[in-house]
N, C-alpha and C positions, 0 to 999 in steps of 0.2 A: 611605712602606713599600710605595709604588707611581707607579715613575719614571714619566711621559706618555709614551717613546718606546719601550724593550724592556720593560712591564710588570712582573710583581709580580716582586717579586728571588725565585732556583734558592736561597737557603739561610731563607729567609723560607716559602715552603710547600715544603720540606723538612722544615723543623721543626715547623711546624704539622700533617700526614700525621701525623712518627711523633704530634703528641702527642694525637694527633683519639683512635685506641684507648682512651689509657690514661683520657681524664675521662670514655668517653664507661661504661670500667670500673668508675671513678670515680659518675658519673651512676649506673645499677645500684643501688651497694652503698649510697647514700643515700635510692634511691626501698625498700628492702625495710625499710631500718633507719629508717626514718620513725615506724615506729607506736611503738616500744621510747623512740625518740631523733631526737637533731632531724632532722631531715628530709620524705622522704616528696616525693607526684607535687607540689608547688610545687618542691623546692628543685633537685630530681632535671630538672620542664624547664628553668629554667634556669642549670643545668650542659651542656642537649645544646643548648637557644641561646645559647651564649654560643662551646661547635662552630662551631654552623653562624655568628656572626657572623665566629669567626677566616678557619674555613674562609672565608667572604666577601669579609674584606681582600686573604686569598693570591691570591686573584680563577677558587677553584672554584668553581663553581657551584652550587645550593643545589639540597639533592638533593627537595624534598619547596617544593610551593604550598598558600600559609596556606590556603585555603578546604577544602581539607579534613581539616583538620591538627584545624580548628577545628570543623565536621562536626565530626568525629567523635568528636573527647571533644567536648562536647554530649550529642551523643546517649549514647554514656555514659554519664558523670557523670547525666545529667539521671535516664537506665533502671535507675540503683541507684538513684541516690535516692527513684523514686517507687517502682519495686517494692513495698517494703516496705508500704505502702500497700492492695496488692494481696491483702494477707492477711488486711488488718486491726491490720497493727500506725504504730505512727509515722511519720512522714518523714524520713527521712534516719536508719529503725533499719539497726542492722550486727549484720550473721549471722555467726558466731563457727563455720569448722569447723575442732575438733584430731585429729588422729592420726598414730597411733605411726606411724613407720620408721624403719625395723632403722640405718639409716648416721646418721643426724642425732634419732636420738627423737624425744621427740614435736616436732610441730613443730606453731602453731595458725595461721591464715590464715582472708581473712573477707568483707565484701560492702566494703570501705573499703579495698580492695588493690587493685579493680576501680573504682574509685569514682577513687582514685589515679592508676588507670591514665589516665581521662579529662582529672582536671587539670594532667596532663605533657604528653598531645597539646593541648591548649587551653594556656599558656604558647608551645611549642613555635610553636606554626602563630603565635601574637599578637609574638612575636621573631623567625617568618621576612614576617610582613606587615609587619614595621616594616622589613624591609629592605628589600623588594617596594615598602614610602613611597619607599625614603629612594636608590630602583633603582640594589642594590648589585650587578643583574646585570646590568651594566657593566663594574666589577671583572673582572669572568674573565676579557673580550675586549679584549685590546691596545689601544687608541683606533688609526687607521687613518695609513699614513706621509705626512707631510706634505712637500712638498720646495717647500723654492722656487726652482727651473727650471714647475714647475709652472705657481705659481701665474702667474710670469712671463710663461708660455707663453700661458698662458689666457687673462688677458686680454690679450696680443697679437689677437690669436682672435676675440674678441671687439672691440676697437680696429678693425683688419680688419673686420670683417664687421659694423660701422658704418659704416665707407667708404664700401665696398663700398654697401650697404646707399641709403646717400645720393647716391651719383654718378650 
């Protein structure tokens, strides 16, 4: 996929750039569908992570760093988990809010949605950390061009300098 002399293929880069918005829309759908169907924060985080992996393989730089994602996700999830204890409820108790909207009808949401935001950030942050561990940021920059003439010239200059210093 990546040629060592020219960098990532333009066709691969264009395809991944075009597929990224669709994959992110699917991740948002999976995130919100997770309460009543399979999905949720973990599955959405995996989809976002897959997009980040594909973009890094295509040579695009990572838009996020791992530590801020992991820290924010942990703080959000922990705050939602501990908050009910402040009101005398049990750990990880859920608060559900129900409201009737004009076009959508009855809409229910709750603290589990905010907890899923934290889980999504944690999973995405872990995938970015793995990419950082594999040094995926080097995929975004093509390697420097090395020609045989330069290596030969550098060796000749080194040999010449050695000869002059020994005389």
